[in-house]
Backbone atoms as SQL, in Angstrom:
CREATE TABLE atoms (id INTEGER PRIMARY KEY, chain TEXT, resi INTEGER, resn TEXT, atom TEXT, x REAL, y REAL, z REAL);
INSERT INTO atoms VALUES
  (1, 'A', 1, 'UNK', 'N', 0.847, -1.190, 0.000),
  (2, 'A', 1, 'UNK', 'CA', 0.000, 0.000, 0.000),
  (3, 'A', 1, 'UNK', 'C', 0.886, 1.246, 0.000),
  (4, 'A', 2, 'UNK', 'N', 0.540, 2.193, -0.851),
  (5, 'A', 2, 'UNK', 'CA', 1.343, 3.405, -0.928),
  (6, 'A', 2, 'UNK', 'C', 0.913, 4.407, 0.139),
  (7, 'A', 3, 'UNK', 'N', 1.831, 5.290, 0.454),
  (8, 'A', 3, 'UNK', 'CA', 1.568, 6.320, 1.455),
  (9, 'A', 3, 'UNK', 'C', 0.546, 7.312, 0.900),
  (10, 'A', 4, 'UNK', 'N', -0.537, 7.596, 1.647),
  (11, 'A', 4, 'UNK', 'CA', -1.499, 8.583, 1.162),
  (12, 'A', 4, 'UNK', 'C', -0.880, 9.986, 1.159),
  (13, 'A', 5, 'UNK', 'N', -1.337, 10.800, 0.216),
  (14, 'A', 5, 'UNK', 'CA', -0.781, 12.143, 0.031),
  (15, 'A', 5, 'UNK', 'C', -1.890, 13.170, 0.217),
  (16, 'A', 6, 'UNK', 'N', -1.605, 14.204, 1.014),
  (17, 'A', 6, 'UNK', 'CA', -2.571, 15.272, 1.259),
  (18, 'A', 6, 'UNK', 'C', -1.907, 16.630, 1.064),
  (19, 'A', 7, 'UNK', 'N', -2.649, 17.550, 0.457),
  (20, 'A', 7, 'UNK', 'CA', -2.249, 18.958, 0.404),
  (21, 'A', 7, 'UNK', 'C', -3.162, 19.711, 1.358),
  (22, 'A', 8, 'UNK', 'N', -2.568, 20.500, 2.239),
  (23, 'A', 8, 'UNK', 'CA', -3.327, 21.297, 3.208),
  (24, 'A', 8, 'UNK', 'C', -3.330, 22.744, 2.727),
  (25, 'A', 9, 'UNK', 'N', -4.468, 23.207, 2.203),
  (26, 'A', 9, 'UNK', 'CA', -4.599, 24.603, 1.756),
  (27, 'A', 9, 'UNK', 'C', -4.939, 25.458, 2.962),
  (28, 'A', 10, 'UNK', 'N', -4.104, 26.449, 3.224),
  (29, 'A', 10, 'UNK', 'CA', -4.293, 27.267, 4.413),
  (30, 'A', 10, 'UNK', 'C', -3.482, 26.731, 5.581),
  (31, 'A', 11, 'UNK', 'N', -2.475, 25.911, 5.277),
  (32, 'A', 11, 'UNK', 'CA', -1.567, 25.436, 6.323),
  (33, 'A', 11, 'UNK', 'C', -0.940, 26.659, 6.998),
  (34, 'A', 12, 'UNK', 'N', -0.740, 26.561, 8.302),
  (35, 'A', 12, 'UNK', 'CA', -0.278, 27.715, 9.070),
  (36, 'A', 12, 'UNK', 'C', 0.911, 27.361, 9.947),
  (37, 'A', 13, 'UNK', 'N', 1.765, 28.349, 10.173),
  (38, 'A', 13, 'UNK', 'CA', 2.871, 28.173, 11.114),
  (39, 'A', 13, 'UNK', 'C', 2.399, 28.352, 12.555),
  (40, 'A', 14, 'UNK', 'N', 1.213, 28.901, 12.745),
  (41, 'A', 14, 'UNK', 'CA', 0.641, 29.145, 14.068),
  (42, 'A', 14, 'UNK', 'C', 0.027, 27.842, 14.585),
  (43, 'A', 15, 'UNK', 'N', 0.633, 27.268, 15.624),
  (44, 'A', 15, 'UNK', 'CA', 0.198, 25.961, 16.136),
  (45, 'A', 15, 'UNK', 'C', -1.210, 25.975, 16.717),
  (46, 'A', 16, 'UNK', 'N', -1.790, 27.151, 16.972),
  (47, 'A', 16, 'UNK', 'CA', -3.156, 27.200, 17.497),
  (48, 'A', 16, 'UNK', 'C', -4.200, 27.135, 16.381),
  (49, 'A', 17, 'UNK', 'N', -3.773, 27.277, 15.135),
  (50, 'A', 17, 'UNK', 'CA', -4.715, 27.288, 14.003),
  (51, 'A', 17, 'UNK', 'C', -4.947, 25.882, 13.467),
  (52, 'A', 18, 'UNK', 'N', -6.159, 25.661, 13.010),
  (53, 'A', 18, 'UNK', 'CA', -6.518, 24.339, 12.491),
  (54, 'A', 18, 'UNK', 'C', -5.687, 23.970, 11.262),
  (55, 'A', 19, 'UNK', 'N', -5.276, 24.942, 10.480),
  (56, 'A', 19, 'UNK', 'CA', -4.432, 24.664, 9.324),
  (57, 'A', 19, 'UNK', 'C', -3.070, 24.108, 9.726),
  (58, 'A', 20, 'UNK', 'N', -2.636, 24.372, 10.944),
  (59, 'A', 20, 'UNK', 'CA', -1.404, 23.777, 11.473),
  (60, 'A', 20, 'UNK', 'C', -1.711, 22.413, 12.088),
  (61, 'A', 21, 'UNK', 'N', -2.785, 22.350, 12.850),
  (62, 'A', 21, 'UNK', 'CA', -3.157, 21.083, 13.498),
  (63, 'A', 21, 'UNK', 'C', -3.393, 19.996, 12.456),
  (64, 'A', 22, 'UNK', 'N', -3.942, 20.375, 11.310),
  (65, 'A', 22, 'UNK', 'CA', -4.193, 19.405, 10.247),
  (66, 'A', 22, 'UNK', 'C', -2.884, 18.853, 9.688),
  (67, 'A', 23, 'UNK', 'N', -1.891, 19.715, 9.517),
  (68, 'A', 23, 'UNK', 'CA', -0.574, 19.261, 9.056),
  (69, 'A', 23, 'UNK', 'C', -0.042, 18.215, 10.027),
  (70, 'A', 24, 'UNK', 'N', -0.089, 18.518, 11.313),
  (71, 'A', 24, 'UNK', 'CA', 0.436, 17.604, 12.323),
  (72, 'A', 24, 'UNK', 'C', -0.365, 16.313, 12.410),
  (73, 'A', 25, 'UNK', 'N', -1.694, 16.433, 12.339),
  (74, 'A', 25, 'UNK', 'CA', -2.564, 15.255, 12.453),
  (75, 'A', 25, 'UNK', 'C', -2.363, 14.302, 11.276),
  (76, 'A', 26, 'UNK', 'N', -2.338, 14.841, 10.062),
  (77, 'A', 26, 'UNK', 'CA', -2.153, 13.983, 8.894),
  (78, 'A', 26, 'UNK', 'C', -0.765, 13.333, 8.906),
  (79, 'A', 27, 'UNK', 'N', 0.257, 14.084, 9.267),
  (80, 'A', 27, 'UNK', 'CA', 1.614, 13.535, 9.331),
  (81, 'A', 27, 'UNK', 'C', 1.685, 12.411, 10.375),
  (82, 'A', 28, 'UNK', 'N', 1.034, 12.626, 11.514),
  (83, 'A', 28, 'UNK', 'CA', 1.048, 11.624, 12.584),
  (84, 'A', 28, 'UNK', 'C', 0.350, 10.330, 12.158),
  (85, 'A', 29, 'UNK', 'N', -0.558, 10.437, 11.214),
  (86, 'A', 29, 'UNK', 'CA', -1.299, 9.261, 10.746),
  (87, 'A', 29, 'UNK', 'C', -0.690, 8.646, 9.484),
  (88, 'A', 30, 'UNK', 'N', 0.524, 9.099, 9.120),
  (89, 'A', 30, 'UNK', 'CA', 1.245, 8.453, 8.034),
  (90, 'A', 30, 'UNK', 'C', 1.089, 9.067, 6.658),
  (91, 'A', 31, 'UNK', 'N', 0.420, 10.198, 6.563),
  (92, 'A', 31, 'UNK', 'CA', 0.284, 10.871, 5.276),
  (93, 'A', 31, 'UNK', 'C', 1.584, 11.570, 4.876),
  (94, 'A', 32, 'UNK', 'N', 1.833, 11.627, 3.584),
  (95, 'A', 32, 'UNK', 'CA', 2.819, 12.545, 3.037),
  (96, 'A', 32, 'UNK', 'C', 2.084, 13.872, 2.929),
  (97, 'A', 33, 'UNK', 'N', 2.549, 14.886, 3.658),
  (98, 'A', 33, 'UNK', 'CA', 1.825, 16.152, 3.771),
  (99, 'A', 33, 'UNK', 'C', 2.531, 17.252, 2.995),
  (100, 'A', 34, 'UNK', 'N', 1.763, 17.929, 2.150),
  (101, 'A', 34, 'UNK', 'CA', 2.230, 19.125, 1.450),
  (102, 'A', 34, 'UNK', 'C', 1.493, 20.328, 2.030),
  (103, 'A', 35, 'UNK', 'N', 2.133, 21.068, 2.955),
  (104, 'A', 35, 'UNK', 'CA', 1.503, 22.297, 3.441),
  (105, 'A', 35, 'UNK', 'C', 1.540, 23.351, 2.321),
  (106, 'A', 36, 'UNK', 'N', 0.418, 24.002, 2.073),
  (107, 'A', 36, 'UNK', 'CA', 0.356, 25.025, 1.026),
  (108, 'A', 36, 'UNK', 'C', 0.050, 26.374, 1.682),
  (109, 'A', 37, 'UNK', 'N', 1.035, 27.282, 1.580),
  (110, 'A', 37, 'UNK', 'CA', 0.901, 28.626, 2.133),
  (111, 'A', 37, 'UNK', 'C', 1.923, 29.507, 1.423),
  (112, 'A', 38, 'UNK', 'N', 1.458, 30.487, 0.630),
  (113, 'A', 38, 'UNK', 'CA', 2.400, 31.312, -0.138),
  (114, 'A', 38, 'UNK', 'C', 3.311, 32.192, 0.717),
  (115, 'A', 39, 'UNK', 'N', 3.023, 32.309, 2.026),
  (116, 'A', 39, 'UNK', 'CA', 3.818, 33.187, 2.880),
  (117, 'A', 39, 'UNK', 'C', 4.767, 32.429, 3.800),
  (118, 'A', 40, 'UNK', 'N', 4.856, 31.103, 3.628),
  (119, 'A', 40, 'UNK', 'CA', 5.707, 30.305, 4.522),
  (120, 'A', 40, 'UNK', 'C', 6.681, 29.465, 3.704),
  (121, 'A', 41, 'UNK', 'N', 7.877, 29.283, 4.244),
  (122, 'A', 41, 'UNK', 'CA', 8.861, 28.397, 3.619),
  (123, 'A', 41, 'UNK', 'C', 8.797, 27.000, 4.221),
  (124, 'A', 42, 'UNK', 'N', 8.410, 26.932, 5.495),
  (125, 'A', 42, 'UNK', 'CA', 8.401, 25.668, 6.212),
  (126, 'A', 42, 'UNK', 'C', 7.305, 25.704, 7.265),
  (127, 'A', 43, 'UNK', 'N', 6.614, 24.575, 7.421),
  (128, 'A', 43, 'UNK', 'CA', 5.586, 24.443, 8.454),
  (129, 'A', 43, 'UNK', 'C', 5.785, 23.094, 9.132),
  (130, 'A', 44, 'UNK', 'N', 6.000, 23.118, 10.426),
  (131, 'A', 44, 'UNK', 'CA', 6.207, 21.899, 11.216),
  (132, 'A', 44, 'UNK', 'C', 7.314, 21.026, 10.633),
  (133, 'A', 45, 'UNK', 'N', 8.374, 21.667, 10.173),
  (134, 'A', 45, 'UNK', 'CA', 9.520, 20.943, 9.650),
  (135, 'A', 45, 'UNK', 'C', 9.361, 20.446, 8.221),
  (136, 'A', 46, 'UNK', 'N', 8.225, 20.744, 7.609),
  (137, 'A', 46, 'UNK', 'CA', 7.967, 20.328, 6.230),
  (138, 'A', 46, 'UNK', 'C', 8.086, 21.523, 5.297),
  (139, 'A', 47, 'UNK', 'N', 8.614, 21.288, 4.105),
  (140, 'A', 47, 'UNK', 'CA', 8.672, 22.352, 3.106),
  (141, 'A', 47, 'UNK', 'C', 7.255, 22.808, 2.805),
  (142, 'A', 48, 'UNK', 'N', 7.047, 24.111, 2.829),
  (143, 'A', 48, 'UNK', 'CA', 5.744, 24.674, 2.464),
  (144, 'A', 48, 'UNK', 'C', 5.783, 25.073, 0.994),
  (145, 'A', 49, 'UNK', 'N', 4.682, 24.890, 0.331),
  (146, 'A', 49, 'UNK', 'CA', 4.557, 25.162, -1.100),
  (147, 'A', 49, 'UNK', 'C', 3.694, 26.399, -1.303),
  (148, 'A', 50, 'UNK', 'N', 4.064, 27.267, -2.245),
  (149, 'A', 50, 'UNK', 'CA', 3.294, 28.502, -2.447),
  (150, 'A', 50, 'UNK', 'C', 1.910, 28.270, -3.061),
  (151, 'A', 51, 'UNK', 'N', 1.753, 27.172, -3.828),
  (152, 'A', 51, 'UNK', 'CA', 0.453, 26.897, -4.451),
  (153, 'A', 51, 'UNK', 'C', 0.382, 25.429, -4.840),
  (154, 'A', 52, 'UNK', 'N', -0.812, 24.976, -5.137),
  (155, 'A', 52, 'UNK', 'CA', -0.993, 23.599, -5.597),
  (156, 'A', 52, 'UNK', 'C', -0.244, 23.351, -6.903),
  (157, 'A', 53, 'UNK', 'N', -0.170, 24.379, -7.743),
  (158, 'A', 53, 'UNK', 'CA', 0.492, 24.243, -9.048),
  (159, 'A', 53, 'UNK', 'C', 1.964, 23.863, -8.904),
  (160, 'A', 54, 'UNK', 'N', 2.558, 24.203, -7.780),
  (161, 'A', 54, 'UNK', 'CA', 3.989, 23.988, -7.607),
  (162, 'A', 54, 'UNK', 'C', 4.342, 22.717, -6.837),
  (163, 'A', 55, 'UNK', 'N', 3.342, 21.929, -6.484),
  (164, 'A', 55, 'UNK', 'CA', 3.617, 20.670, -5.786),
  (165, 'A', 55, 'UNK', 'C', 4.349, 19.708, -6.719),
  (166, 'A', 56, 'UNK', 'N', 5.108, 18.780, -6.141),
  (167, 'A', 56, 'UNK', 'CA', 5.749, 17.760, -6.979),
  (168, 'A', 56, 'UNK', 'C', 4.677, 16.978, -7.744),
  (169, 'A', 57, 'UNK', 'N', 5.027, 16.460, -8.925),
  (170, 'A', 57, 'UNK', 'CA', 4.037, 15.695, -9.683),
  (171, 'A', 57, 'UNK', 'C', 3.638, 14.422, -8.941),
  (172, 'A', 58, 'UNK', 'N', 2.444, 13.988, -9.193),
  (173, 'A', 58, 'UNK', 'CA', 1.947, 12.772, -8.561),
  (174, 'A', 58, 'UNK', 'C', 0.549, 12.971, -8.041),
  (175, 'A', 59, 'UNK', 'N', -0.131, 11.876, -7.776),
  (176, 'A', 59, 'UNK', 'CA', -1.525, 11.971, -7.346),
  (177, 'A', 59, 'UNK', 'C', -1.674, 12.511, -5.928),
  (178, 'A', 60, 'UNK', 'N', -2.764, 13.217, -5.722),
  (179, 'A', 60, 'UNK', 'CA', -3.148, 13.670, -4.386),
  (180, 'A', 60, 'UNK', 'C', -4.377, 12.865, -3.972),
  (181, 'A', 61, 'UNK', 'N', -4.280, 12.204, -2.837),
  (182, 'A', 61, 'UNK', 'CA', -5.441, 11.484, -2.332),
  (183, 'A', 61, 'UNK', 'C', -6.474, 12.454, -1.778),
  (184, 'A', 62, 'UNK', 'N', -5.967, 13.553, -1.207),
  (185, 'A', 62, 'UNK', 'CA', -6.852, 14.468, -0.491),
  (186, 'A', 62, 'UNK', 'C', -6.318, 15.891, -0.578),
  (187, 'A', 63, 'UNK', 'N', -7.236, 16.823, -0.728),
  (188, 'A', 63, 'UNK', 'CA', -6.938, 18.235, -0.500),
  (189, 'A', 63, 'UNK', 'C', -7.824, 18.638, 0.670),
  (190, 'A', 64, 'UNK', 'N', -7.227, 19.226, 1.689),
  (191, 'A', 64, 'UNK', 'CA', -7.970, 19.663, 2.863),
  (192, 'A', 64, 'UNK', 'C', -7.878, 21.184, 2.934),
  (193, 'A', 65, 'UNK', 'N', -9.038, 21.839, 2.951),
  (194, 'A', 65, 'UNK', 'CA', -9.098, 23.298, 2.809),
  (195, 'A', 65, 'UNK', 'C', -9.398, 23.972, 4.144),
  (196, 'A', 66, 'UNK', 'N', -8.537, 24.937, 4.493),
  (197, 'A', 66, 'UNK', 'CA', -8.682, 25.770, 5.694),
  (198, 'A', 66, 'UNK', 'C', -8.578, 27.232, 5.279),
  (199, 'A', 67, 'UNK', 'N', -9.375, 27.628, 4.331),
  (200, 'A', 67, 'UNK', 'CA', -9.373, 29.003, 3.829),
  (201, 'A', 67, 'UNK', 'C', -10.801, 29.518, 3.817),
  (202, 'A', 68, 'UNK', 'N', -10.980, 30.838, 3.901),
  (203, 'A', 68, 'UNK', 'CA', -12.337, 31.382, 3.803),
  (204, 'A', 68, 'UNK', 'C', -12.955, 31.010, 2.448),
  (205, 'A', 69, 'UNK', 'N', -14.283, 30.827, 2.416),
  (206, 'A', 69, 'UNK', 'CA', -14.948, 30.406, 1.182),
  (207, 'A', 69, 'UNK', 'C', -14.646, 31.288, -0.032),
  (208, 'A', 70, 'UNK', 'N', -14.534, 32.597, 0.152),
  (209, 'A', 70, 'UNK', 'CA', -14.298, 33.466, -1.013),
  (210, 'A', 70, 'UNK', 'C', -12.913, 33.208, -1.619),
  (211, 'A', 71, 'UNK', 'N', -11.962, 32.750, -0.813),
  (212, 'A', 71, 'UNK', 'CA', -10.643, 32.390, -1.352),
  (213, 'A', 71, 'UNK', 'C', -10.714, 30.992, -1.968),
  (214, 'A', 72, 'UNK', 'N', -11.396, 30.084, -1.301),
  (215, 'A', 72, 'UNK', 'CA', -11.570, 28.742, -1.830),
  (216, 'A', 72, 'UNK', 'C', -12.188, 28.754, -3.225),
  (217, 'A', 73, 'UNK', 'N', -13.150, 29.641, -3.439),
  (218, 'A', 73, 'UNK', 'CA', -13.779, 29.748, -4.761),
  (219, 'A', 73, 'UNK', 'C', -12.752, 30.051, -5.841),
  (220, 'A', 74, 'UNK', 'N', -11.784, 30.900, -5.531),
  (221, 'A', 74, 'UNK', 'CA', -10.783, 31.281, -6.531),
  (222, 'A', 74, 'UNK', 'C', -9.795, 30.143, -6.815),
  (223, 'A', 75, 'UNK', 'N', -9.762, 29.134, -5.946),
  (224, 'A', 75, 'UNK', 'CA', -8.798, 28.040, -6.090),
  (225, 'A', 75, 'UNK', 'C', -9.407, 26.746, -6.637),
  (226, 'A', 76, 'UNK', 'N', -10.710, 26.741, -6.906),
  (227, 'A', 76, 'UNK', 'CA', -11.365, 25.503, -7.330),
  (228, 'A', 76, 'UNK', 'C', -10.780, 24.931, -8.619),
  (229, 'A', 77, 'UNK', 'N', -10.465, 25.788, -9.568),
  (230, 'A', 77, 'UNK', 'CA', -9.882, 25.309, -10.831),
  (231, 'A', 77, 'UNK', 'C', -8.527, 24.645, -10.567),
  (232, 'A', 78, 'UNK', 'N', -7.731, 25.284, -9.737),
  (233, 'A', 78, 'UNK', 'CA', -6.416, 24.740, -9.376),
  (234, 'A', 78, 'UNK', 'C', -6.562, 23.407, -8.639),
  (235, 'A', 79, 'UNK', 'N', -7.556, 23.328, -7.760),
  (236, 'A', 79, 'UNK', 'CA', -7.821, 22.072, -7.042),
  (237, 'A', 79, 'UNK', 'C', -8.217, 20.990, -8.045),
  (238, 'A', 80, 'UNK', 'N', -9.129, 21.323, -8.939),
  (239, 'A', 80, 'UNK', 'CA', -9.586, 20.329, -9.924),
  (240, 'A', 80, 'UNK', 'C', -8.426, 19.834, -10.787),
  (241, 'A', 81, 'UNK', 'N', -7.539, 20.740, -11.164),
  (242, 'A', 81, 'UNK', 'CA', -6.404, 20.361, -12.008),
  (243, 'A', 81, 'UNK', 'C', -5.483, 19.345, -11.340),
  (244, 'A', 82, 'UNK', 'N', -5.485, 19.295, -10.006),
  (245, 'A', 82, 'UNK', 'CA', -4.677, 18.316, -9.263),
  (246, 'A', 82, 'UNK', 'C', -5.320, 16.935, -9.257),
  (247, 'A', 83, 'UNK', 'N', -6.569, 16.856, -9.648),
  (248, 'A', 83, 'UNK', 'CA', -7.336, 15.601, -9.669),
  (249, 'A', 83, 'UNK', 'C', -7.263, 14.838, -8.351),
  (250, 'A', 84, 'UNK', 'N', -7.602, 15.519, -7.240),
  (251, 'A', 84, 'UNK', 'CA', -7.540, 14.829, -5.945),
  (252, 'A', 84, 'UNK', 'C', -8.661, 13.802, -5.815),
  (253, 'A', 85, 'UNK', 'N', -8.404, 12.762, -5.022),
  (254, 'A', 85, 'UNK', 'CA', -9.432, 11.771, -4.751),
  (255, 'A', 85, 'UNK', 'C', -10.609, 12.364, -4.001),
  (256, 'A', 86, 'UNK', 'N', -10.314, 13.287, -3.095),
  (257, 'A', 86, 'UNK', 'CA', -11.375, 13.938, -2.319),
  (258, 'A', 86, 'UNK', 'C', -10.918, 15.324, -1.893),
  (259, 'A', 87, 'UNK', 'N', -11.902, 16.205, -1.725),
  (260, 'A', 87, 'UNK', 'CA', -11.633, 17.569, -1.271),
  (261, 'A', 87, 'UNK', 'C', -12.439, 17.803, 0.002),
  (262, 'A', 88, 'UNK', 'N', -11.725, 18.059, 1.069),
  (263, 'A', 88, 'UNK', 'CA', -12.354, 18.293, 2.369),
  (264, 'A', 88, 'UNK', 'C', -12.485, 19.793, 2.603),
  (265, 'A', 89, 'UNK', 'N', -13.722, 20.239, 2.778),
  (266, 'A', 89, 'UNK', 'CA', -13.966, 21.620, 3.180),
  (267, 'A', 89, 'UNK', 'C', -14.277, 21.575, 4.671),
  (268, 'A', 90, 'UNK', 'N', -13.294, 21.997, 5.451),
  (269, 'A', 90, 'UNK', 'CA', -13.403, 21.956, 6.900),
  (270, 'A', 90, 'UNK', 'C', -14.347, 23.050, 7.393),
  (271, 'A', 91, 'UNK', 'N', -14.879, 22.900, 8.614),
  (272, 'A', 91, 'UNK', 'CA', -15.811, 23.902, 9.130),
  (273, 'A', 91, 'UNK', 'C', -15.267, 25.330, 8.980),
  (274, 'A', 92, 'UNK', 'N', -16.070, 26.197, 8.413),
  (275, 'A', 92, 'UNK', 'CA', -15.681, 27.590, 8.196),
  (276, 'A', 92, 'UNK', 'C', -15.094, 27.854, 6.822),
  (277, 'A', 93, 'UNK', 'N', -14.753, 26.784, 6.087),
  (278, 'A', 93, 'UNK', 'CA', -14.163, 26.982, 4.763),
  (279, 'A', 93, 'UNK', 'C', -15.195, 26.814, 3.648),
  (280, 'A', 94, 'UNK', 'N', -16.398, 26.427, 4.023),
  (281, 'A', 94, 'UNK', 'CA', -17.407, 26.142, 3.012),
  (282, 'A', 94, 'UNK', 'C', -18.500, 27.208, 2.988),
  (283, 'A', 95, 'UNK', 'N', -19.174, 27.253, 1.868),
  (284, 'A', 95, 'UNK', 'CA', -20.362, 28.093, 1.707),
  (285, 'A', 95, 'UNK', 'C', -21.238, 27.381, 0.690),
  (286, 'A', 96, 'UNK', 'N', -22.526, 27.675, 0.661),
  (287, 'A', 96, 'UNK', 'CA', -23.389, 27.023, -0.331),
  (288, 'A', 96, 'UNK', 'C', -22.877, 27.228, -1.763),
  (289, 'A', 97, 'UNK', 'N', -22.429, 28.426, -2.070),
  (290, 'A', 97, 'UNK', 'CA', -21.925, 28.722, -3.418),
  (291, 'A', 97, 'UNK', 'C', -20.678, 27.889, -3.732),
  (292, 'A', 98, 'UNK', 'N', -19.760, 27.828, -2.792),
  (293, 'A', 98, 'UNK', 'CA', -18.519, 27.078, -2.985),
  (294, 'A', 98, 'UNK', 'C', -18.809, 25.588, -3.185),
  (295, 'A', 99, 'UNK', 'N', -19.648, 25.022, -2.351),
  (296, 'A', 99, 'UNK', 'CA', -19.953, 23.593, -2.442),
  (297, 'A', 99, 'UNK', 'C', -20.674, 23.291, -3.754),
  (298, 'A', 100, 'UNK', 'N', -21.611, 24.147, -4.146),
  (299, 'A', 100, 'UNK', 'CA', -22.328, 23.946, -5.408),
  (300, 'A', 100, 'UNK', 'C', -21.359, 23.978, -6.587),
  (301, 'A', 101, 'UNK', 'N', -20.469, 24.944, -6.593),
  (302, 'A', 101, 'UNK', 'CA', -19.512, 25.072, -7.702),
  (303, 'A', 101, 'UNK', 'C', -18.544, 23.885, -7.734),
  (304, 'A', 102, 'UNK', 'N', -18.022, 23.496, -6.585),
  (305, 'A', 102, 'UNK', 'CA', -17.094, 22.365, -6.511),
  (306, 'A', 102, 'UNK', 'C', -17.769, 21.082, -6.990),
  (307, 'A', 103, 'UNK', 'N', -19.028, 20.899, -6.606),
  (308, 'A', 103, 'UNK', 'CA', -19.776, 19.712, -7.018),
  (309, 'A', 103, 'UNK', 'C', -20.016, 19.737, -8.528),
  (310, 'A', 104, 'UNK', 'N', -20.388, 20.903, -9.062),
  (311, 'A', 104, 'UNK', 'CA', -20.587, 21.046, -10.509),
  (312, 'A', 104, 'UNK', 'C', -19.316, 20.692, -11.274),
  (313, 'A', 105, 'UNK', 'N', -18.169, 21.002, -10.691),
  (314, 'A', 105, 'UNK', 'CA', -16.877, 20.742, -11.346),
  (315, 'A', 105, 'UNK', 'C', -16.465, 19.275, -11.240),
  (316, 'A', 106, 'UNK', 'N', -17.277, 18.477, -10.564),
  (317, 'A', 106, 'UNK', 'CA', -16.992, 17.056, -10.476),
  (318, 'A', 106, 'UNK', 'C', -16.063, 16.653, -9.341),
  (319, 'A', 107, 'UNK', 'N', -15.818, 17.572, -8.411),
  (320, 'A', 107, 'UNK', 'CA', -14.947, 17.241, -7.281),
  (321, 'A', 107, 'UNK', 'C', -15.694, 16.371, -6.271),
  (322, 'A', 108, 'UNK', 'N', -14.977, 15.464, -5.641),
  (323, 'A', 108, 'UNK', 'CA', -15.539, 14.614, -4.595),
  (324, 'A', 108, 'UNK', 'C', -15.486, 15.425, -3.292),
  (325, 'A', 109, 'UNK', 'N', -16.573, 16.135, -3.006),
  (326, 'A', 109, 'UNK', 'CA', -16.629, 17.090, -1.897),
  (327, 'A', 109, 'UNK', 'C', -17.051, 16.406, -0.604),
  (328, 'A', 110, 'UNK', 'N', -16.299, 16.701, 0.450),
  (329, 'A', 110, 'UNK', 'CA', -16.647, 16.231, 1.784),
  (330, 'A', 110, 'UNK', 'C', -16.648, 17.452, 2.700),
  (331, 'A', 111, 'UNK', 'N', -17.758, 17.683, 3.374),
  (332, 'A', 111, 'UNK', 'CA', -17.874, 18.811, 4.303),
  (333, 'A', 111, 'UNK', 'C', -17.780, 18.265, 5.720),
  (334, 'A', 112, 'UNK', 'N', -16.569, 18.268, 6.255),
  (335, 'A', 112, 'UNK', 'CA', -16.339, 17.748, 7.600),
  (336, 'A', 112, 'UNK', 'C', -14.908, 18.083, 7.997),
  (337, 'A', 113, 'UNK', 'N', -14.578, 17.781, 9.238),
  (338, 'A', 113, 'UNK', 'CA', -13.229, 18.050, 9.743),
  (339, 'A', 113, 'UNK', 'C', -12.300, 16.897, 9.375),
  (340, 'A', 114, 'UNK', 'N', -11.299, 17.194, 8.574),
  (341, 'A', 114, 'UNK', 'CA', -10.372, 16.143, 8.143),
  (342, 'A', 114, 'UNK', 'C', -9.472, 15.667, 9.281),
  (343, 'A', 115, 'UNK', 'N', -9.299, 16.482, 10.301),
  (344, 'A', 115, 'UNK', 'CA', -8.499, 16.066, 11.465),
  (345, 'A', 115, 'UNK', 'C', -9.225, 14.937, 12.197),
  (346, 'A', 116, 'UNK', 'N', -10.522, 15.111, 12.407),
  (347, 'A', 116, 'UNK', 'CA', -11.330, 14.080, 13.054),
  (348, 'A', 116, 'UNK', 'C', -11.339, 12.821, 12.181),
  (349, 'A', 117, 'UNK', 'N', -11.395, 13.008, 10.863),
  (350, 'A', 117, 'UNK', 'CA', -11.423, 11.859, 9.954),
  (351, 'A', 117, 'UNK', 'C', -10.190, 10.976, 10.099),
  (352, 'A', 118, 'UNK', 'N', -9.025, 11.561, 10.365),
  (353, 'A', 118, 'UNK', 'CA', -7.817, 10.740, 10.519),
  (354, 'A', 118, 'UNK', 'C', -7.672, 10.187, 11.938),
  (355, 'A', 119, 'UNK', 'N', -8.700, 10.417, 12.767),
  (356, 'A', 119, 'UNK', 'CA', -8.733, 9.773, 14.066),
  (357, 'A', 119, 'UNK', 'C', -8.218, 10.590, 15.232),
  (358, 'A', 120, 'UNK', 'N', -8.055, 11.897, 15.022),
  (359, 'A', 120, 'UNK', 'CA', -7.577, 12.752, 16.114),
  (360, 'A', 120, 'UNK', 'C', -8.591, 13.849, 16.405),
  (361, 'A', 121, 'UNK', 'N', -8.498, 14.409, 17.582),
  (362, 'A', 121, 'UNK', 'CA', -9.326, 15.549, 17.959),
  (363, 'A', 121, 'UNK', 'C', -8.472, 16.802, 17.889),
  (364, 'A', 122, 'UNK', 'N', -8.948, 17.851, 17.185),
  (365, 'A', 122, 'UNK', 'CA', -8.156, 19.083, 17.126),
  (366, 'A', 122, 'UNK', 'C', -7.800, 19.615, 18.512),
  (367, 'A', 123, 'UNK', 'N', -8.723, 19.448, 19.452),
  (368, 'A', 123, 'UNK', 'CA', -8.484, 19.953, 20.812),
  (369, 'A', 123, 'UNK', 'C', -7.371, 19.172, 21.507),
  (370, 'A', 124, 'UNK', 'N', -7.113, 17.950, 21.064),
  (371, 'A', 124, 'UNK', 'CA', -6.085, 17.116, 21.703),
  (372, 'A', 124, 'UNK', 'C', -4.681, 17.438, 21.207),
  (373, 'A', 125, 'UNK', 'N', -4.594, 18.218, 20.126),
  (374, 'A', 125, 'UNK', 'CA', -3.275, 18.570, 19.588),
  (375, 'A', 125, 'UNK', 'C', -2.738, 19.798, 20.317),
  (376, 'A', 126, 'UNK', 'N', -1.565, 19.689, 20.940),
  (377, 'A', 126, 'UNK', 'CA', -1.036, 20.824, 21.723),
  (378, 'A', 126, 'UNK', 'C', -0.693, 22.015, 20.841),
  (379, 'A', 127, 'UNK', 'N', -0.786, 23.189, 21.445),
  (380, 'A', 127, 'UNK', 'CA', -0.475, 24.405, 20.685),
  (381, 'A', 127, 'UNK', 'C', 0.986, 24.750, 20.809);
C-alpha cells in the first residue's frame, strides 16, 4: 500500500490554528503532507509550497481546505487540475456557493473536519 498524500490549503505556522493542526494530524497518521501557504517556507519541519500548481508531480489522495470560502472559490480550478481523490472543506471553509460550484466541477466534496477523519481531535493537539 502506498503512502497517502494530502495537500493542506491554508496550512499555518501558528500551532493554534486548524491549518497547522491538520498538518500535524495527517503527518502523525502516516500521510505525506504538502503544506500550502504562499507566505511560509516551512511548516512543522515540512517544506511549504506557495500553491498547488507547484507541488511535486503525482496523485493527491486528499486536499484539505482551511481558507475562507471566497478564497476557496478562486482556487477551485487549481484544485480540480490536481485531480484529488477527495476535497475536504473543513468547518468555516465552506459556503453554499462554494460547495455547489465544486460539485458542478466534479470534485468529490466532503464537508467535515479532516483532522477528526484521521482519528484525532483538534483539541487534543497541543499548541
